[in-house]
PLY file of the C-alpha trace (Angstrom):
ply
format ascii 1.0
element vertex 449
property float x
property float y
property float z
element edge 448
property int vertex1
property int vertex2
end_header
41.62 1.60 -5.86
39.06 3.57 -3.88
36.48 2.34 -1.40
32.86 3.45 -1.20
30.48 2.02 1.40
32.70 -1.04 1.79
32.82 -1.57 -1.97
36.12 -1.59 -3.82
35.78 0.51 -6.98
38.30 0.78 -9.81
39.21 4.45 -10.06
39.55 4.39 -13.84
37.40 7.25 -15.04
33.68 7.80 -15.74
31.17 5.76 -13.83
30.06 4.13 -17.09
33.24 2.00 -16.93
32.25 0.38 -13.64
30.33 -2.92 -13.55
26.59 -2.10 -13.85
25.59 -3.66 -10.53
28.44 -1.82 -8.76
27.50 1.43 -10.48
23.82 1.07 -9.52
24.61 0.34 -5.86
27.12 3.20 -5.70
24.48 5.62 -7.03
22.02 4.42 -4.39
24.60 4.56 -1.56
23.01 7.30 0.54
19.51 5.91 0.19
20.64 2.40 1.12
22.52 3.75 4.14
19.29 5.49 5.17
17.43 2.15 5.27
15.96 1.71 8.75
15.06 -1.98 8.24
11.43 -1.18 8.96
10.15 -4.16 6.98
7.45 -2.20 5.15
8.88 -3.46 1.85
8.36 -7.07 2.93
4.61 -6.83 3.33
4.39 -4.99 -0.01
6.36 -7.72 -1.82
4.14 -10.41 -3.45
6.87 -13.07 -3.53
7.79 -12.58 0.15
4.11 -12.80 1.13
3.85 -16.09 -0.77
7.08 -17.75 0.44
7.89 -16.00 3.74
11.57 -16.25 2.74
13.60 -13.10 3.52
15.65 -13.70 0.37
12.45 -13.42 -1.66
11.86 -9.91 -0.29
13.55 -6.59 -1.17
15.81 -6.54 1.91
17.18 -10.01 1.21
17.68 -9.30 -2.47
19.49 -6.04 -1.70
21.82 -7.98 0.60
22.54 -10.45 -2.21
23.22 -7.59 -4.62
25.68 -6.00 -2.20
27.39 -9.34 -1.64
27.97 -9.76 -5.37
29.11 -6.14 -5.81
31.58 -6.49 -2.91
32.93 -9.80 -4.20
31.70 -11.79 -1.19
29.35 -13.83 -3.38
30.02 -14.93 -6.98
27.51 -13.76 -9.58
27.17 -17.41 -10.61
25.86 -18.49 -7.20
22.52 -20.27 -7.05
21.28 -18.02 -4.24
21.85 -14.87 -6.29
20.28 -16.17 -9.51
17.35 -17.93 -7.85
16.12 -15.04 -5.72
16.82 -12.28 -8.25
15.02 -14.26 -10.96
12.05 -14.78 -8.63
11.48 -11.03 -8.31
8.43 -9.82 -10.22
9.86 -6.34 -10.66
6.51 -4.83 -9.68
8.27 -2.05 -7.71
5.65 -2.03 -4.95
8.54 -1.85 -2.46
9.57 1.57 -3.84
6.17 3.01 -2.96
6.49 2.19 0.75
10.24 2.70 1.27
10.87 5.68 3.64
14.44 5.96 2.33
13.35 6.19 -1.30
15.53 3.32 -2.56
15.07 2.95 -6.33
14.88 -0.83 -6.26
13.92 -1.16 -9.94
17.25 0.32 -11.07
19.17 -2.11 -8.85
17.11 -5.06 -10.08
17.77 -4.36 -13.76
21.50 -4.02 -13.08
21.47 -7.32 -11.19
19.71 -9.05 -14.05
22.30 -7.63 -16.43
24.90 -9.28 -14.19
22.98 -12.56 -14.39
22.62 -12.40 -18.17
26.40 -12.23 -18.42
27.05 -14.86 -15.74
24.48 -17.49 -16.71
25.83 -20.40 -18.80
25.47 -19.73 -22.51
24.58 -23.38 -23.12
21.49 -23.31 -20.89
18.54 -23.90 -23.25
16.14 -21.44 -21.62
18.79 -18.72 -21.40
19.91 -19.40 -24.97
16.35 -19.13 -26.29
15.77 -15.87 -24.36
18.95 -14.33 -25.80
17.95 -15.39 -29.32
14.44 -13.94 -29.09
15.60 -10.65 -27.58
18.45 -10.09 -30.04
17.22 -11.73 -33.26
13.47 -11.12 -33.15
12.56 -8.28 -30.76
15.19 -5.93 -32.20
13.92 -6.55 -35.74
10.50 -4.93 -36.44
9.95 -7.13 -39.50
10.64 -10.41 -37.68
8.59 -9.27 -34.71
5.59 -8.50 -36.93
5.93 -11.91 -38.57
6.04 -13.65 -35.18
2.91 -11.89 -33.96
1.13 -12.55 -37.26
1.80 -16.27 -36.79
0.64 -16.05 -33.16
-2.61 -14.32 -34.18
-3.28 -16.96 -36.83
-2.68 -19.73 -34.30
-5.01 -17.97 -31.87
-7.76 -17.06 -34.33
-7.91 -20.61 -35.71
-8.52 -21.63 -32.07
-5.59 -24.06 -32.21
-4.31 -22.84 -28.83
-7.71 -23.44 -27.22
-7.95 -26.86 -28.88
-4.57 -28.00 -27.53
-5.52 -26.89 -24.02
-9.05 -28.36 -24.12
-7.84 -31.69 -25.51
-5.28 -32.02 -22.73
-2.36 -32.23 -25.15
-0.82 -29.01 -23.81
-1.05 -30.35 -20.26
0.72 -33.55 -21.30
3.59 -31.49 -22.69
3.96 -29.44 -19.50
1.99 -27.14 -17.21
4.14 -24.33 -18.58
3.02 -25.09 -22.15
-0.60 -25.35 -21.03
-0.48 -21.95 -19.36
1.43 -20.37 -22.24
-1.17 -21.49 -24.78
-3.97 -20.33 -22.50
-2.25 -16.94 -22.31
-2.25 -16.71 -26.09
-5.89 -17.74 -26.34
-6.86 -15.21 -23.65
-5.69 -12.36 -25.89
-8.87 -12.88 -27.91
-11.42 -10.08 -27.56
-13.80 -10.43 -24.64
-16.03 -7.65 -25.97
-17.74 -6.75 -29.24
-15.65 -4.01 -30.83
-17.64 -0.97 -32.03
-17.33 0.22 -35.61
-17.50 3.71 -37.04
-15.55 6.94 -36.82
-15.89 9.65 -34.14
-18.19 12.48 -35.17
-16.39 15.80 -35.53
-16.60 18.03 -32.44
-16.29 21.79 -32.13
-13.32 23.55 -30.60
-9.53 23.38 -30.91
-7.91 19.98 -31.27
-4.70 19.00 -29.53
-2.46 16.42 -31.23
-0.88 13.46 -29.43
1.38 10.66 -30.65
0.15 7.12 -29.91
2.63 4.48 -28.76
1.22 1.18 -30.05
3.49 -1.28 -28.25
4.69 -4.56 -29.76
2.39 -6.89 -27.82
-0.30 -4.21 -27.90
-0.33 -3.97 -31.68
0.54 -7.63 -32.21
-2.23 -9.17 -30.08
-4.39 -6.27 -28.81
-4.72 -3.96 -31.82
-8.40 -3.52 -30.93
-7.29 -1.62 -27.81
-5.17 0.71 -29.93
-8.14 1.32 -32.24
-10.40 2.00 -29.24
-7.82 4.38 -27.81
-7.73 6.36 -31.02
-11.54 6.55 -31.30
-11.99 7.67 -27.69
-9.30 10.35 -27.95
-10.73 11.68 -31.21
-14.22 11.73 -29.67
-12.74 14.02 -27.02
-11.28 16.49 -29.53
-7.79 15.02 -29.63
-6.07 14.36 -32.95
-3.93 11.22 -32.99
-0.83 10.53 -35.04
0.93 7.16 -35.05
4.67 7.30 -35.91
5.39 4.37 -38.21
9.05 4.04 -37.26
8.33 3.34 -33.58
9.61 0.05 -32.10
9.24 -2.02 -28.92
9.65 0.03 -25.73
12.52 -2.17 -24.51
10.86 -3.37 -21.29
11.49 -7.08 -21.96
15.16 -6.38 -22.64
15.57 -4.28 -19.50
13.75 -6.81 -17.30
15.95 -9.60 -18.70
19.12 -7.61 -18.05
19.88 -6.77 -21.69
20.32 -3.06 -21.01
22.18 -2.36 -24.25
19.30 -3.86 -26.25
16.89 -1.66 -24.30
19.02 1.41 -25.05
19.08 0.60 -28.77
15.28 0.51 -28.84
15.01 3.65 -26.71
17.13 5.64 -29.15
14.95 4.53 -32.06
11.76 5.57 -30.27
13.18 8.96 -29.31
13.90 9.60 -32.97
10.49 8.26 -34.06
8.60 10.52 -31.62
10.57 13.68 -32.34
8.52 16.80 -31.65
6.61 18.24 -28.72
3.41 16.17 -28.77
2.45 14.10 -25.74
3.34 10.42 -26.15
0.22 8.46 -25.16
0.32 4.78 -24.24
-2.41 2.37 -23.14
-0.07 -0.25 -21.65
1.20 0.22 -18.09
4.35 -1.83 -18.72
5.27 0.16 -21.82
4.53 3.47 -20.13
6.75 2.67 -17.15
9.59 1.80 -19.50
9.13 4.92 -21.65
9.26 7.25 -18.63
12.53 5.55 -17.56
14.38 6.49 -20.77
15.86 9.50 -18.99
17.56 7.12 -16.54
18.38 4.46 -19.13
20.27 6.94 -21.33
21.62 9.16 -18.55
25.23 8.38 -19.52
24.63 8.80 -23.27
25.90 12.29 -24.11
24.15 12.29 -27.49
20.69 11.22 -26.28
20.67 12.24 -22.58
18.81 15.54 -22.96
16.43 14.20 -25.62
15.67 11.19 -23.43
14.82 13.46 -20.49
12.45 15.54 -22.62
10.89 12.40 -24.09
10.19 10.87 -20.66
8.45 14.05 -19.55
6.06 13.82 -22.51
4.85 10.26 -21.77
1.29 9.85 -20.44
-1.09 6.97 -20.02
-4.28 7.44 -22.03
-6.20 7.77 -18.75
-3.96 10.70 -17.71
-4.55 12.37 -21.07
-8.32 11.98 -20.70
-8.32 13.22 -17.09
-6.79 16.51 -18.26
-9.90 17.41 -20.23
-13.65 17.47 -19.73
-14.40 13.86 -20.56
-17.56 13.27 -22.59
-20.32 11.22 -20.95
-21.53 8.25 -22.98
-24.23 5.65 -22.36
-24.21 2.60 -20.11
-21.73 0.12 -21.58
-22.63 -2.99 -19.58
-25.01 -4.25 -16.93
-22.42 -6.70 -15.57
-20.73 -6.24 -12.23
-17.32 -4.65 -12.91
-14.12 -4.54 -10.90
-10.73 -2.96 -11.62
-7.22 -4.36 -11.15
-4.32 -1.90 -11.13
-1.34 -2.61 -13.37
1.78 -2.51 -11.15
3.80 -0.51 -13.64
0.91 1.86 -14.26
0.67 2.45 -10.51
4.31 2.34 -9.39
6.08 3.25 -12.64
3.78 5.91 -14.12
1.85 6.80 -10.96
-1.38 6.72 -12.98
-3.31 3.91 -11.32
-6.00 6.23 -9.98
-6.46 7.94 -13.34
-7.19 4.62 -15.02
-9.65 3.59 -12.31
-11.44 6.95 -12.58
-12.04 6.26 -16.29
-13.96 3.13 -15.27
-15.89 4.86 -12.51
-16.74 7.67 -14.94
-18.95 5.28 -16.93
-22.67 5.91 -16.37
-24.82 3.27 -14.71
-21.90 0.99 -13.91
-22.18 -1.64 -11.16
-18.66 -1.16 -9.83
-17.11 -3.02 -6.91
-13.64 -2.37 -5.47
-11.16 -5.25 -5.77
-9.30 -6.03 -2.51
-5.54 -6.06 -3.15
-5.95 -4.33 -6.49
-2.51 -2.79 -6.04
-0.79 -6.19 -5.69
0.85 -7.86 -8.71
-1.07 -10.56 -10.59
2.10 -12.54 -11.39
2.27 -11.68 -15.10
5.26 -9.29 -15.12
6.23 -9.49 -18.79
7.42 -13.06 -19.45
7.78 -13.88 -15.74
4.80 -16.23 -15.98
6.73 -18.31 -18.54
10.17 -18.10 -16.90
8.94 -18.62 -13.31
5.65 -20.49 -13.81
5.30 -21.94 -10.31
5.84 -18.65 -8.47
3.65 -16.85 -10.99
0.78 -19.27 -10.33
1.12 -18.86 -6.56
0.88 -15.07 -6.87
-2.00 -15.34 -9.35
-3.93 -17.65 -7.04
-4.21 -14.88 -4.44
-5.42 -12.44 -7.09
-8.09 -14.81 -8.41
-9.30 -15.45 -4.86
-9.84 -11.70 -4.36
-11.67 -11.43 -7.69
-14.02 -14.25 -6.68
-14.88 -12.32 -3.49
-16.16 -9.36 -5.52
-18.61 -11.45 -7.55
-17.52 -9.47 -10.63
-18.29 -10.80 -14.09
-16.03 -8.31 -15.84
-12.54 -7.18 -14.80
-10.78 -4.22 -16.41
-7.05 -3.53 -16.24
-4.73 -1.17 -18.09
-1.98 -3.50 -19.30
-2.10 -6.31 -21.91
0.15 -8.59 -19.85
-2.22 -8.31 -16.88
-5.21 -8.94 -19.16
-3.67 -12.17 -20.45
-2.45 -13.37 -17.04
-5.76 -12.90 -15.22
-7.89 -14.15 -18.12
-5.72 -17.27 -18.50
-5.83 -18.00 -14.78
-9.60 -17.50 -14.66
-10.06 -19.83 -17.65
-8.02 -22.63 -16.07
-9.92 -22.14 -12.79
-13.26 -22.41 -14.60
-14.29 -18.88 -13.61
-16.84 -17.05 -15.77
-14.88 -13.82 -16.03
-14.35 -11.45 -18.94
-11.22 -9.28 -18.95
-10.72 -6.10 -21.00
-9.01 -2.70 -21.03
-10.82 0.33 -19.45
-10.64 2.16 -22.77
-12.64 -0.64 -24.41
-15.56 -0.04 -22.05
-15.40 3.71 -22.65
-15.32 2.99 -26.40
-18.49 0.86 -26.09
-20.12 3.60 -24.03
-19.43 6.18 -26.76
-20.68 3.88 -29.52
-23.96 3.29 -27.68
-24.35 7.04 -27.16
-24.11 7.61 -30.90
-20.80 9.49 -30.86
-19.55 7.47 -33.84
-20.73 7.75 -37.45
-21.20 4.42 -39.28
-18.45 3.45 -41.70
0 1
1 2
2 3
3 4
4 5
5 6
6 7
7 8
8 9
9 10
10 11
11 12
12 13
13 14
14 15
15 16
16 17
17 18
18 19
19 20
20 21
21 22
22 23
23 24
24 25
25 26
26 27
27 28
28 29
29 30
30 31
31 32
32 33
33 34
34 35
35 36
36 37
37 38
38 39
39 40
40 41
41 42
42 43
43 44
44 45
45 46
46 47
47 48
48 49
49 50
50 51
51 52
52 53
53 54
54 55
55 56
56 57
57 58
58 59
59 60
60 61
61 62
62 63
63 64
64 65
65 66
66 67
67 68
68 69
69 70
70 71
71 72
72 73
73 74
74 75
75 76
76 77
77 78
78 79
79 80
80 81
81 82
82 83
83 84
84 85
85 86
86 87
87 88
88 89
89 90
90 91
91 92
92 93
93 94
94 95
95 96
96 97
97 98
98 99
99 100
100 101
101 102
102 103
103 104
104 105
105 106
106 107
107 108
108 109
109 110
110 111
111 112
112 113
113 114
114 115
115 116
116 117
117 118
118 119
119 120
120 121
121 122
122 123
123 124
124 125
125 126
126 127
127 128
128 129
129 130
130 131
131 132
132 133
133 134
134 135
135 136
136 137
137 138
138 139
139 140
140 141
141 142
142 143
143 144
144 145
145 146
146 147
147 148
148 149
149 150
150 151
151 152
152 153
153 154
154 155
155 156
156 157
157 158
158 159
159 160
160 161
161 162
162 163
163 164
164 165
165 166
166 167
167 168
168 169
169 170
170 171
171 172
172 173
173 174
174 175
175 176
176 177
177 178
178 179
179 180
180 181
181 182
182 183
183 184
184 185
185 186
186 187
187 188
188 189
189 190
190 191
191 192
192 193
193 194
194 195
195 196
196 197
197 198
198 199
199 200
200 201
201 202
202 203
203 204
204 205
205 206
206 207
207 208
208 209
209 210
210 211
211 212
212 213
213 214
214 215
215 216
216 217
217 218
218 219
219 220
220 221
221 222
222 223
223 224
224 225
225 226
226 227
227 228
228 229
229 230
230 231
231 232
232 233
233 234
234 235
235 236
236 237
237 238
238 239
239 240
240 241
241 242
242 243
243 244
244 245
245 246
246 247
247 248
248 249
249 250
250 251
251 252
252 253
253 254
254 255
255 256
256 257
257 258
258 259
259 260
260 261
261 262
262 263
263 264
264 265
265 266
266 267
267 268
268 269
269 270
270 271
271 272
272 273
273 274
274 275
275 276
276 277
277 278
278 279
279 280
280 281
281 282
282 283
283 284
284 285
285 286
286 287
287 288
288 289
289 290
290 291
291 292
292 293
293 294
294 295
295 296
296 297
297 298
298 299
299 300
300 301
301 302
302 303
303 304
304 305
305 306
306 307
307 308
308 309
309 310
310 311
311 312
312 313
313 314
314 315
315 316
316 317
317 318
318 319
319 320
320 321
321 322
322 323
323 324
324 325
325 326
326 327
327 328
328 329
329 330
330 331
331 332
332 333
333 334
334 335
335 336
336 337
337 338
338 339
339 340
340 341
341 342
342 343
343 344
344 345
345 346
346 347
347 348
348 349
349 350
350 351
351 352
352 353
353 354
354 355
355 356
356 357
357 358
358 359
359 360
360 361
361 362
362 363
363 364
364 365
365 366
366 367
367 368
368 369
369 370
370 371
371 372
372 373
373 374
374 375
375 376
376 377
377 378
378 379
379 380
380 381
381 382
382 383
383 384
384 385
385 386
386 387
387 388
388 389
389 390
390 391
391 392
392 393
393 394
394 395
395 396
396 397
397 398
398 399
399 400
400 401
401 402
402 403
403 404
404 405
405 406
406 407
407 408
408 409
409 410
410 411
411 412
412 413
413 414
414 415
415 416
416 417
417 418
418 419
419 420
420 421
421 422
422 423
423 424
424 425
425 426
426 427
427 428
428 429
429 430
430 431
431 432
432 433
433 434
434 435
435 436
436 437
437 438
438 439
439 440
440 441
441 442
442 443
443 444
444 445
445 446
446 447
447 448
């Protein structure tokens, strides 16, 4: 046995043989020891701000993680599961931490611990395991699931169940879930046509479609392609790409996330930039280098892959962006995707795309950098906490008087649009690239089909 920072570690070889939570804490040892308990992470944490409970803030959660790693608290304890599960994983705490603690890594390892420890007979946990392993890892089953979801949405059955009150009778969770699905409908009229050929050399990029992106927001992928091509960028779409693995990683299924990561690295072989329009996907893709750091076969390829990942706004900011026509006369505000801001560090690039639009009536959203409460499937797994976080966001949106909100992540689009619908707010929600796409169509940059 050896001891590190008060933690007993089995001295049995490579670090990959140590329990994930123990490994993660050991790797963060120096940074955690450098913590000065300044409390900056608390005010940045949406769940702490809502509850005022230290255990719902980064410091409290780190203490719980250490307690489990040191054997002072069982991984089956209610305190550990309750407060770790309540974390949104927005990573806002990382941005303000003077010691540079990589909280996201520790959180995923803790959730891996919980996935193992939680009772297999628990219905919610059993359903989550089934969906992650039997559907999300199978491209064919995943496409079939989203096809059924789109049909349910497009026939307006989700809206009917909510409007009739039937969904509410089932549960508030079911009501919100169906409203989420209905809110994935397009809030804008999608342009048609193909970008007119432009002069000059054309760079090629590879587009990451995303599972939810392609399944429920394919219009955003089409808009992304048109806008890039209108700016002299050729776009290829690898057909063998799969889900980014974010849902698996957030749920603690790190091996499932690694399986998907390896498939994507193979699918996107080459030197082209990997462009994504979803903040959550982008943050996961750039973390492949960490996720596969102990994989001797994929470690170097994963590092190179992560360096190639860009949000579409970052790709557009690197070139002289074409100026279109006014896309809307509505008042517009912008909400920053947490993972776009804290995971990809591209929040400003996305906002600049919006501000680049001519004649736009833009108003800054107070607290734009704070999480909306969506966080993958957090809004379905932790509905009450999600609603409390969302309530603050909707209050800030009301203050702006905006009629249109743009945000660079499909999960955020659905969360805010669903909340606004249930609150009776007249608010449209779309992706920044959709507005730029409309601007280009109105300027005549696209030839009719």
